[in-house]
DRENTINU-797079 format. One record per residue (C-alpha): x, y, z. Coordinates in steps of 0.2 Angstrom, whole numbers, plus 5000, padded with zeros to 4 digits. Layout:
# DRENTINU-797079
XYZ ...
This chain:
# DRENTINU-797079
506848225066 505348295058 505448475052 504148575062 504648755058 503548835044 504648865028 503949035027 504949085043 506649035034 507249215032 508449235017 509649345027 510349505022 511449445007 511349494989 509949404980 510149304963 509049434955 509249614961 508049754955 509449874953 510249764941 508749754930 508449944929 510250014931 510250094913 508450164913 507950344916 507750394934 505950434940 505550574952 505950514970 504350554978 502950424973 501150404975 500450224973 498650234969 497550074968 496150164959 496250134941 494850254936 495650394945 497350374936 496450354919 495350504922 496850614926 497850544912 496450584900 496350764907 498250784904 498650794922 499750644922 501150614909 501850444906 503650434909 504050244908 503250074911 503549924921 503549764910 503249584915 501949454911 500249534907 499949714902 501349844906 501049954921 501150134916 502150254927 501650434926 502250604933 501250754939 501850924944 503351024940 505051054947 505251014965 503350974966 503550834953 502950664959 502850494951 501150414951 500850224948 499650084950 500449964962 499649794957 498549694968 499049574982 500649574992 501849484980 501349584965 501349754974 503049714983 503849674966 503149844959 503849934974 505549854971 505549904953 505050084958 506450094971 507650034958 507150164946 507450304959 505950304971 506350354989 504750424997 503150334995 501350364999 500050234994 498150254994 496850114993 495350035001 495049915015 493649805023 493149865040 493149745055 492249875066 490449915059 490450085067 491750145054 490750225041 491050185023 492250315015 493050355032 494950385031 496050255040 497850285044 498750125047 500150135060 500549955060 500049805049 499849625056 500849515045 499549385039 500249375022 501849295016 502849425007 503449525022 504349365029 505649375014 506049555020 505749565039 506349425050 505549475067 503949545073 502049515072 501849685064 502749785050 502549975052 502650135041 504050255042 503750395055 504050535042 502650465031 501450455046 501850635050 501650695032 499950605031 499350675048 499850845042 498950825025 497350765034 497450915046 497651045032 496250965022 495150965038 494950775035 494550665050 495350495051 495550345062 497350285066 497750115071 498249935067 497649845051 497749665046 498549615029 498049445022 498349345007 496749245007 495249365007 494049215003 494649145019 494149285030 493049185042 491949255055 493049165069 494649235061 493949415060 493349415078 495149365083 495849505072 494649625079 495149565097 496949605092 496449785089 496449785070 495249915062 495249845044 495949715032 496749725016 498149635006 499749735003 500249855018 501249735028 502249685013 502449875008 503149925025 504349775026 505049805008 505249995012 506149955028 507349835020 507749955006 507850105018 506550215009 505050305017 503350225015 501650265022 499850215017 498150295017 496550195016 494650225015 493450115024 492550005011 491549845013 491049785031 491649615035 491349625054 489749525055 489249345049 488649415033 489649525020 489049705018 489749765002 489149945005 489449994987 491250034993 492050044976 490750164968 491350304979 492150404964 492350564973 493050484989 494350394979 494850554970 494950644987 496050504994 497250524979 497350704982 497750675001 499150554996 499850674984 499850814997 500650705009 501950644997 502450824993 502850845011 504150715011 
């Protein structure tokens, strides 16, 4: 009989993997357990040059090592790291950080909007991620969505409230193929209630749930992919907005 089930749905089960991150990092120094994952390279570089971030370790693999920083003192000390791009890479970085001692995570990044009324720079708080990528299926067997931890959502809402920062909460769509975001597929995702599209959240949430750590994410509205033509909206040039989002993520992380 022909096999009709997509291989991506062959869940590996809950057993021990051949390569476990904890084995790779068992002898390394532990990092502060609260972690901000910031996608904005220039924000991290600026803070490091100002002496506000101190490198404490690095994650090595093929390509340049990823620097892992810390900021703050005592009980306010927080790990800060760039998480890589795309679901497989970001999930692997998250696994490494969990193995190094990370237990509560807030990520901040950008997303393309599926609703043209969402203004560039607006804050989006994902409460579910439609699993349009592949990585989450290695960690979460069932469900169309993966979800952030309730404690992280509460911390993010509180941080936004204290900063007097309005936000849109709702579902987002995680995809592996951003060059295949066709108008027809975007209309379908919009009809399913997704506010925006990005490439890591569904995997982040699934890994965190599997490893039993707290994870939430904060996004800002970037380019507009809701129409038949792409509107870039100069989304990645909003330097102050990107710094604001990092500050919000840091404030939320310190509440965990």
